[in-house]
N, C-alpha and C positions, 0 to 999 in steps of 0.2 A: 504494500500500500504506500503510495506517495502522498505525504501530508502536504497540503497546500501551504506554501510560504514558510512552513515550519515555525509559525508565529503563534504561540498559545494565546496571545491577546486578540487574535483574529477569530471571530466566530466560525469562519470557514474551516479553520484548522480542526475544531471540535466536531463540526458537522461531518467532515470526512472521517474523523476518528470513530464517531458513532456509527457510521455506515458499516464499518468493520465489525463492530460489536453485535450487529443484528444478523450476521451470517451464521449458518450452521444449523444442525438439527435440534440442538438444545433450545435455542431461541424460539424456533417454530413450535416445538412441543409446549413450551411455557406459555404460548399464546392461545392454546386450545382449552375450551371449557372442560372437556373430559379429563384432562390432566389434573385439574384442581378439584373436580368432583371426586376423583379417586382419592385425593389427599384429605378431603374435608372431614372424614369420620374421626381421625385422630389428630387433626391440626391443632386443637386446643390443648394437647398434652403439654405444650411448652409453657402454658400459663402456670403450671405447678413448679416451674424452675425459679429459684430465688433470684438468680442473676438477671433473668429475663424480666421478672416482675419489677426489679429495681430499675431496669432500663425504661420500662413503660411508665413507671411512676415519675422518673426524672424527666422524661419527655413531656408528660402532662404538666409538671410543675413549671418547666421552662416556657411552654406555650402560654400558660396562664400568666406568668410574670411579664411576658412581652405584650400581653393584651390580646393575643390571638384567640383565647377562649374567654368569652364574655356572654352574659345572658342575652345580649342583643344580637350576637353574632350568628351567622348562618355558615355552616361548615360543609365542605364537600370532601368526603373520604374516597379516594380513587383506588381501585383494586383493594377494597376494604377487607377481603377475606372473611373470616368469621366475626369480625368486628371487635377485636381486642381493644383497639383505641376508640372505636366509634361509640361503644356503650359508655365509656368513661367521658368522652367529650359531650355526649348527649345530656349529662347531668349538669354541664356548665355552659351550655349554649342554647340558643333559641331552637335550632333545628340542625340535624345532621343528615345530609343526603349521602347514601352509600352505594357506590357503583362497583360491580364485579361481573366478570364473564361467567362465573360458576354458580349454577343453581344450588349445588350442594353447600357451598360456602355461605350463600345468602340465607339458606334455610337455617343454618346454625346461628347466624346473626339474629334472625327473627325470633328464634327460640330464646335466645338470651334477652332480647328486648321484652318479650312477653313475661319472662320470669322476673325481670327487674321493673316491670310496669312502666316502660319507657314508651311514650306515645309520640315522641318527636324525632323518630328515625324513619326515614323513607328509603327503601331499597330499590335499586335499579339494576336489573340484569341485562347487561349489554356489553358488547365489545367496545372498549374505549375508542378505538379507531373509527367507529361508526357513530359515536355519540356526539350530539351537538346541542348546545344550549346557549341562548343569548343572555342567560342569567349570570351574574357575577357573585362570587362568594367571598365572605370576609376572610376565611381561611381555606386554602386548598391544601389537603394533607395527602401525601403519597408515601407509602411505606413498603419496602422490601419487595419490589416488583420489577420484572424485566422491562416494563414500560419506561424505566429510567435510562434505558440504553439509547433512546431516540431523541434527537434534537427537536424534531417536530413536536413530540410529546411535551418536552420541556417548555417550548414556546406556547403550546396550548394550555398547559398548567398556568403559566404566567398570564395568559390572555383572560382566563376566567376568574383570576384572583383579583378581588377588589383591593386587598392590601397584603395579606400574608400568604406565603408559600412555605410549607414545611415538608422536608424530605428526610426519611429514615432509610439508610441503606448500609451495605457492607463497607468496611474501611480497611481492607488489606489482609485481614486474618479470618480464615474460615477453614478450620482444620478438624476433620473427623477421621481419626486414625483407622477405625473399623471400615468406614466407607472406602478409604484409600486402599486398604488391604484387599477388600473384596473386588474393587475395580481392577487392581493389578492381577489378581488371580483369574478373573474372568476375561478381561480385555487384553491381558498380556503386556500392559504398559502402565506408566504412572498416570495418575489422575491429574489433569491440569484444568482448574476451574477458571473459565474466562467470563464469569457472570458479571452482573452489574456491580459497580463499585462507586464510591463517592468521587473518584477522580474525574469522571466525565461530567456529571451534573455540576460539580463545583467549578471545574474549568470552564464549562460552557456559560454558566451564569456569570462568572467573573468576566468572561470576554464580552458579555452583553452589557457590562458596566455596573453589575450588581455586586454586592458584598455579603455573601452568606455568612451568618454567624454559625460557628462550628462547635459541637460538643461531641466528644468521643466516649464510647463505653467499651470496657473490656469485660469479658465474662466467659464462663463455661456453661453452655446450655446442655442440660442433661434431661433426657427423656427416658423414663422407666416404663416398660410395657411388657405384656406377655410375649412369649416367643413368636406366636403367629403374627401379631400386630407389628412387632419390631421387624420381623422378616419382610412383611408386606411393604413397610415404609422404606426399607433399604432397597428392595426390588424396584419400588417406584422411583427412587432416586437414580438407580443404575439405568433404568429404562428411559430416562431422559436422554441417554446417549444412544441406546439402541435396544430393540426388543431382546429379551433373554429367552433362551431355550428352556424347556422344562428341567433338563439336567442342571443348567446354571441356577435356576431358581431353587432346586433341591440343594445345591451347594450352599447357597445363602442360608437356607433354613437350617442345615446341619451345623453351619458355623455359629449361627445365633443360638441354637439349641445347646451347643457345647458351652456357652457363656452364661446359661441360666442359673439363677440361685435356687435355693431349696423351694421357693414359692413359685418357680417357673417364670420369674421376671428377669428381664435383661435391661441394664442401664447402658445407654449410648451417649457419649459426651462429645460436643463440638466446641472447640476453643474458638472464640470469635472476638473481633473488634468491629463495632458498628459506629455509625455517625448520624447525628441529627444536624441538619442545616436548615436555618430559618432565614427567609428573605422578608424584610419589611419594606414595602414600596415607599412608605412615608419617609424613610431615611433619605430618599432621593430628593425630597422637597426642601432643599436648603439652598441658600444663595449667599454670595459674598457682596456686601455693599460697601 
């Protein structure tokens, strides 16, 4: 890939960079609703992890301190998943619109909203690339989604934001030793993850003249599940790269079964660093007199 002008202050540099991020089978699979429907049943297991809960709590605190969460504000949560953030934002805002491509994810979100008696959440099942609204939102919130690999998406997020844009994404560290071992055993090579990372959205926003506020989080995300569920999750992750044969799926199951404790549970840990970046358009409203 030849980067135009090799000038990171030029938006064209990042637009060409982003084009490379969107190539390959993993990105295509991550844009399909069935991929996320398949993951929705156990997606909320992460909510039990202390490090993840601390991150979610810190993100909420920062957004509230900056004024992005307010009883008068309308929020748009894009690629909302099962609504980990949405149900918390709904208690602090006038209304939260939640868009996701996956029916399974949105059903989990609606279940949470019913249990919490939240009447100010509206779900929208639609592909973001086909979504249009002339409405603008006080806060546009985008978390952990491959949509962040696209310059057009970033511009669209900014366009529908009245004031705040908040992005949560990976920041350089995402290490799951068990996944790496299984990938090497099955694929015959080392796992190289080229997914979304804070480098592109930060660089592109900066080249557009904006100054994202950055907060980093380090943690170990542990999910403890029965053998069958843990195996299915790891097979799902591996099948983002290619479909597995039955023999390969059996290999995964045997590996997970060998790690089970006396209760038939298996803990899998991912070492992570993530980042929250917040844009406040009002900060551009200054002048020198």
